[in-house]
C-alpha positions in Angstrom: 0.0 0.0 0.0 1.4 3.3 -1.0 1.4 5.9 1.7 -0.8 8.9 1.1 1.1 11.9 0.1 -1.5 14.1 1.8 -1.0 12.4 5.2 2.8 12.9 4.9 2.3 16.5 4.2 0.0 16.8 7.2 2.6 15.2 9.5 5.3 17.5 8.1 3.1 20.6 8.7 2.2 19.4 12.2 5.9 19.2 13.1 6.8 22.7 12.0 5.0 24.6 14.9 6.7 22.4 17.5 10.1 23.3 16.1 9.2 27.0 16.0 8.0 26.8 19.6 11.3 25.2 20.6 13.3 27.9 18.8 11.2 30.5 20.5 11.8 29.0 23.9 15.6 28.9 23.3 15.5 32.5 22.1 13.6 33.5 25.2 16.1 31.8 27.4 18.9 33.5 25.7 17.2 36.9 26.1 16.6 36.2 29.7 20.2 35.2 30.2 21.4 38.3 28.4 19.2 40.5 30.5 20.4 38.8 33.6 24.0 39.4 32.6 23.3 43.0 31.8 21.5 43.5 35.1 24.4 41.9 36.9 26.8 44.2 35.2 24.8 47.3 36.1 24.4 46.1 39.6 28.2 45.7 39.9 28.8 49.1 38.5 26.2 50.7 40.8 27.8 49.0 43.8 31.2 50.3 42.7 29.8 53.8 42.4 28.1 53.6 45.7 31.3 52.3 47.3 33.3 55.3 45.8 30.6 57.7 47.0 30.8 56.4 50.6 34.6 56.5 50.5 34.5 60.2 49.4 32.0 61.1 52.1 34.2 59.3 54.7 37.3 61.2 53.5 35.4 64.5 53.6 34.3 63.9 57.1 37.8 62.8 58.2 39.2 66.1 56.7 36.5 68.1 58.5 37.3 66.3 61.8 41.0 66.9 61.3 40.4 70.6 60.6 38.3 70.9 63.7 41.0 69.1 65.7 43.7 71.3 64.4 41.7 74.5 65.1 41.0 73.4 68.6 44.6 72.5 69.1 45.7 75.8 67.6 43.5 77.7 70.0 44.8 75.8 73.0 48.5 75.6 72.2 49.8 79.1 71.1 48.0 81.7 73.3 50.8 84.2 72.5 49.9 84.0 68.8 46.2 84.5 69.5 47.1 87.5 71.7 49.2 88.9 68.8 46.2 88.5 66.5 43.9 90.3 68.9 46.4 93.2 69.2 46.7 93.6 65.4 43.0 93.3 64.8 42.2 95.8 67.5 44.7 98.4 66.1 43.2 97.9 62.6 39.6 98.3 64.0 40.7 101.7 65.5 41.9 102.9 62.0 45.5 103.3 63.2 46.3 102.4 59.5 44.1 102.0 56.5 44.7 101.9 52.8 43.9 104.7 50.4 44.4 105.4 46.7 46.3 108.7 46.2 45.0 108.9 42.6 41.4 109.4 43.7 40.3 107.0 41.0 39.8 104.0 43.3 41.9 101.8 41.0 42.6 99.4 43.8 39.3 97.5 43.3 39.9 97.1 39.5 41.3 93.9 38.0 44.3 95.5 36.3 45.5 98.1 38.7 49.2 98.8 38.7 50.9 100.7 41.5 54.2 101.9 40.1 55.1 104.1 43.1 56.9 101.3 44.9 55.1 101.6 48.2 51.9 101.1 50.2 49.7 104.2 50.5 48.1 104.3 53.9 46.7 107.0 56.2 46.2 107.4 59.9 44.0 109.5 62.2 45.6 112.6 63.7 45.2 111.3 67.2 47.9 108.7 66.9 51.6 109.2 67.5 53.5 108.8 64.2 56.2 106.7 65.8 53.7 104.2 67.1 51.9 104.1 63.7 55.2 103.3 61.9 55.9 100.6 64.5 52.5 99.1 63.9 53.2 99.0 60.2 56.4 97.0 61.0 54.3 94.7 63.2 52.0 94.0 60.2 54.9 93.1 58.0 56.4 91.0 60.7 53.1 89.0 61.0 53.0 88.7 57.2 56.6 87.4 57.0 56.4 85.0 60.0 53.0 83.5 59.8 52.5 80.2 58.0 49.5 79.9 55.6 47.9 77.6 58.2 48.3 80.1 61.0 47.1 82.9 58.8 43.9 80.9 58.1 43.1 81.4 61.8 43.6 85.2 61.7 40.6 87.5 61.9 39.2 88.4 58.4 40.4 92.0 58.3 43.9 91.1 59.5 44.2 88.4 56.9 42.9 90.7 54.2 45.4 93.5 55.1 48.3 91.0 55.3 47.5 89.6 51.9 47.2 93.1 50.4 50.7 94.2 51.5 53.3 94.0 48.7 55.7 96.9 49.4 57.8 97.5 52.5 58.0 101.2 51.7 55.2 103.1 53.4 53.7 106.4 52.2 51.9 107.6 55.3 49.5 110.4 54.5 49.0 113.0 57.2 45.9 115.1 57.7 47.9 118.2 58.3 51.5 119.4 58.8 50.9 119.9 62.5 51.0 116.2 63.0 54.7 116.5 62.3 55.4 119.7 64.2 53.5 118.2 67.2 56.5 115.8 67.7 58.5 118.7 69.1 62.1 117.8 69.9 61.6 114.3 68.6 60.9 115.5 65.1 64.4 115.4 63.5 65.4 112.1 65.1 62.2 110.5 64.0 62.5 111.7 60.4 66.1 110.3 60.3 64.8 107.0 61.6 62.0 107.1 59.0 64.5 107.6 56.2 66.3 104.5 57.3 63.0 102.5 57.6 61.7 103.8 54.2 58.7 105.4 55.9 57.6 108.6 54.1 55.3 111.1 55.7 53.4 112.8 53.0 50.9 115.6 52.4 48.8 115.7 49.3 47.7 119.3 48.4 46.0 118.0 45.2 45.5 114.8 43.4 48.6 115.3 41.2 51.0 116.7 43.9 52.7 114.9 46.7 54.9 116.5 49.4 57.3 114.1 51.0 58.1 115.4 54.4 60.6 112.7 55.2 63.0 113.6 52.4 61.8 117.1 51.5 60.9 116.3 47.9 57.8 117.3 46.0 56.4 114.8 43.5 54.0 114.9 40.6 51.6 112.0 40.7 50.7 110.6 37.3 47.5 108.6 36.7 47.0 106.8 33.4 44.0 104.8 32.4 45.0 101.4 31.1 41.9 100.7 28.9 38.2 100.5 28.8 35.8 97.6 28.6 34.6 97.0 25.1 31.2 96.0 26.5 30.5 98.8 29.0 33.1 101.4 28.1 34.1 101.6 31.8 37.7 102.0 32.9 39.2 98.6 33.6 42.4 99.6 35.2 44.9 102.4 35.9 48.6 102.9 36.5 49.8 105.3 39.2 53.4 106.6 39.1 55.3 109.5 40.8 58.2 111.6 39.5 60.0 114.5 41.1 58.2 117.7 40.3 59.9 120.2 38.0 59.4 123.7 39.5 60.6 126.8 37.9 
C-alpha cells in the first residue's frame, strides 16, 4: 500500500509549529540570560559607584574632623599668637592704619590696577603718635613674614585681608595736616632720620597730582593713566599710578 502523500504533508506541517516553539523557547532563554548578565553588570557598576561615594563622604568627614581638631589644638597651644592677632586686629579696627588710593580713581578695586610708586599708600588718624603708627606697620609686616599659611587661616578676616594686600615695605603715610609732624616737638628730627632708614615717608597731598614728601623734603608729581576700557561697558578697567620728582621753575 502506497502511503498517502496528503498524510505525509500533514505530518510535516504538524511538526513545524513544534520546532518553531522550541526555537522561541531557546530564544527567550537567551534573552533572559542576556538581560540577567546586563543587570548583573549594572548592579556591579552601581555597587562600585556607591562604594566610591561612601569613600568620598568618609574622606570629607575625616578632613573636616581633622580641621576641627587642628583648630581646637591651635586655639589651645599658642596663646601668645592669639594674643598677637587680637592686638593687630584691635589696632586695625581703630583705624590706626588704613589703605587709600592717592589717585582718587579707586583703581585698587579694579582687576588690572598697577601701582608703580613702589610703596603702600596708607593713612592714619591725627590722634595717633606717628612713631607708634610706623611701629604698627612693621608689626603688620612681621606678621606677614612669619605666619605660615595655616596660621594665617586662623587670623581675623580683616587682618588676613590686610596681610594679603601688603606688597611693598616702603610706606607712604598720609598726614591730615602738617601739625601732626610739628607736634612731635624735639623728637621731630630724630624721628625723620629713623623714618628715612626705615623707608617710611610722611606725605601731604595738596592736590590729586601733587605729593609733598616730608621725610626727604621732595615734591612729587603724581601721574595717573587709564589702562583701557571695557569693550562692553566702556568703563575704565584699570589704571597705572606713578610718581616723579616735580619740576618747579
